[in-house]
N, C-alpha and C positions, 0 to 999 in steps of 0.2 A: 616445743614438739609434745607437750602435755597438752596446751589449747589446741593444738594442730590433731592429736589422735580423738580427742574430746570431740572436735568437729567434724568428723569421719565418722565418728559410729552413732554421730546424734542422730542422724535419719534412720537408721536402722533400730535405734531404742525406739523413740516415735513411734515409730509402723508396729513395734514388738507391742507398745503400751496397746497402742489401739486395736491389734490382733487382738490382745488379754481382755479387754474392754467389752469386745462385739463378743467374743464366747461366754464372756460372763453374762450382759445383758440378755445374748440367745438363750440361755441357760437360766435366766429368771424370766425372762419370755416364757420360755415352753413349761416351766409349771406353776407362772399364771395362769396360760391357756389350758393347763390342764386340770385345773382347780374351778374355773370355769366351767369347764365342760362336764365336769362329774355335778358339778351343781346343776345341772341345767339338764340334766337327763330328766324328763317328768315322767310320775304315777301317771299311768295310764287306768279311766275307770271304764270299763265298756257296758252297757246299757242296751238289748237290742231293739226294743223298742218308745215310742217319747217317753210313755209311763215310766218307762223304767231306765231312762237316763237324762232327761230337758230338769227334775227339780235337784238334781246332783248339779247340775251346768247353771242352775241358776243360784248358785249358794259360791262360786268363784268369782275372784274379784279379774278386774282387767281382761274381760273375758272377748275371746279373738273368733269370728266363726269361719274354718275352713272348708271346702267341701272336695270331696273327691271321687267321682259315680256317685253310687246313692248314699254314698258313706260321710257322714255330718261329724266336724272335731270339732268342741270347743273346747279351746287353748286359753287358759288362763292361770291363777294362781290361787290356794289356799296355805294359809299362813307365813307367805310370800317363799312359798315350795312351789316349782310348776307343775302345773295338774292337767292332764286332758280329758274329758268327758267325749267317748266315740258311742254317739247311737250307729251302730253298724246294720241293723235290719236284725231280721229274723232267720234263723236257719244255719246249718253247717258251713253252707259256702259261703255264705253273705260273711259272716262270722272270721273264718278262714281267711277270705280274702283281705276283710277290713283291718284283721291283726296282721296279718304281713306289710299291708300298707304303712300302718302305724309304726309299727318298729323298724322297717325301711328310713321312713320319714322323720321322725320324731324320737326315736332311740332311747326308746322310754327305761329307766331302771327296774319297773316292775309292773304286772297288769295284774288287773285286779276284775275279771268278768262276773257280774252281776245281777240280779233281776228276778224275775218269778217264777216257778219248778213246783210240780204235782207231785203229791208225798208217796213216795214208794213204802216206808214203815209206818206201819199201823200208832206205834207208840208216836209219834212225830204229827200236831195239828197244825192248821193255817192260825199262820202267825210266826210261827219257829223257823226259827234261820238254820241252818246248814253250811257249817266250813268243810269246802273241800280238801278234806284230809288227802282225796283219792279224788280222781277226775277218771271218769270211762264212756269208752266211745259204744252205744249200746245197740248203735244202727250197724255196725260191719257184720255180718251174720252170715253163716256157710249153710245152706240146706241137707236134709239127709238123702239120699239118694233111694228115690223113692219110682218107679214105673208109675206110666199113662193110666189113668181109670183106677187107680190106689192111693186118691186123696193124697193130703199135705197133714205134717204134724208139725207146727212150732216149736213145740217142747223137746224135739230133738235137733234142734238146730243149736250149731254150734258158734263160738265167734270169731273172726276171723279178726286177724291185726294184719294190718294193711303196712306196717312197720318190721315187721320180723326179716320181712328178707328181699332182696329184688330179683328173686328167682322164678320158680316156678310155687303155683300154691298150693300143690304137695307137699310143701317143707311143714313137718308137724308142727317145728314150734308156730306156724301162722293160726293154730288153733289155741290161744291164750288168750286171756284179756288183759291185756294192757293198762296198766293205771299208770296216768300224769300225778304224781305225786306234787301238793301243796307246798308253797315254799316256807321255808322254818321262819324265816323271820314275820313272811307276812300273817301266820298262821298265830304266832306268838302275839303282836299286833292286835288280831283280831280276839282272843282271847284275852286281853289284857282289858279291853271294853266293853266285854257281854255284859258285865252290870249295867251298862248305861242302859242298856234295850230292855222295854218294859213291859211289852205286847207279845212277849213268848218267850223261849226259852231259844238259846245258843248253843249248836253242839257240834262236833265235828261227825266228819261222815263220809259216803261216797256220794258224790255228786255223775248222773248218769245224761250221756245227749245222744240225740237222734234227731232226723228229722221225719219223727213219727210222732203223732202223738195218742200216746196208749189212754184207753178208755174201758178195757178189759181188765176189770180188778183180778182174776186169776194169771193173768198175761204179766199184769204189774208184779203182780208177787212174784212168777216165776223169777225175774230179774231181781227182784231183792233178794231171794232166798242164792239165785247164781252165782250174781253180780256185787251182790251185798248193795245193792244201792239204796240211799235213803230219798231222793227223789229224783227227779225225769225234769230234762229242760233241750232244748234244741240249739244251743252253743257253744257251751262249756267245755267239750272233750275238743273239738275244732279249735278254741283259741288254745288250749293246752297246749295240743298238740305244736302249731305251729311256735309257741312261745319257747318251749322245748329246743326247737329243731334250730333255734335264735339263741338257746341260752339267757332266756331271762326269763328271772322270777314270775311266777305263776301262784295267783289262787281263785278259786269260783266261791262265789258267797251268796245264796241262793234263799230266799223265803218260801217256804210254802203259801201258795195261792191257794190252793184246794187238795185235800185229800180225799181220793175213792176208796183207800181201803176203810176208812175209817168215817164216814160222811162225812167229811170236811168242805161245804160249800164252797166255791170261789168268791175269793174276792177281793176287786181291785185294788183295794189302799193298801195292800201287803206292800204294790212295789214301791210306795215312797215311805213309807218304813222300813224295808230292804235300806233306802237311799240315806234314812237316816244315818243309820247306823254304820252303813259301811264311811259313811262320812266321820265319824268319830274312831274306823279304823284307818283311815289316812292321815288323820290329825296325829295319830298316836306312832302310824309307821315312819314320817314327818321326822316329830321328836327323835327316832330312833336315828334315823338317816344323818340327824343333824349332831348327835351325840357320838358318831363312829369317829 
């Protein structure tokens, strides 16, 4: 009788054992997939022009080039960690599109937008580097109400925060400056290696972005006073806005290629110097990720 009972329940026991084994295998597979997926999330380095992106790309290992529209992505590895260099093209629209595309396609764990910039702070000089503790759009502005033939006065223009409301432009909150804060871990990595940069000083500051090239010194000083800008460029705020929308860590790193407020003349070699420094930042950040 005992043997008959054992034979009767043997198939059920076998199925139960098989079911439990499948559950255990599925659980272990999920854990492995999560680990692989987490490790595979790359760091995205953005540069607008070839001189601001290609030197960094040359330092990656096992590079594969992918293109989408006018955007070029150099996929490779640095210290055995995936890093992608994106040549975004100049301007806010190009940068926003390239950033959204990269986030959707590559799922980066962090984004560093880097390149050259013009100085707004007279205490900063050519080859100095600004870490974007804050990044803001200095091209989104609302003019004053001035009648025909009464001229124009840019000094009374107000900031226009396009993210403040989905409703009317009369929302009073829309007339505030929106700042995108630099990621604290990226900032920590950047500060940790700033002593390795010997061509200038490295400071935290505010990066201003717009599809405008400001050459009027009084206008530059106006932004420095009213927005607290350290430098200006044409991309960072667009990348920061998209990164914020997707909840991706972001930091802008900009080197001064010129500074009209103190007579600092343009030097194209600053683009290469900045990439050398960002290379050190990325290595430090990778070490931080690997130690978590």
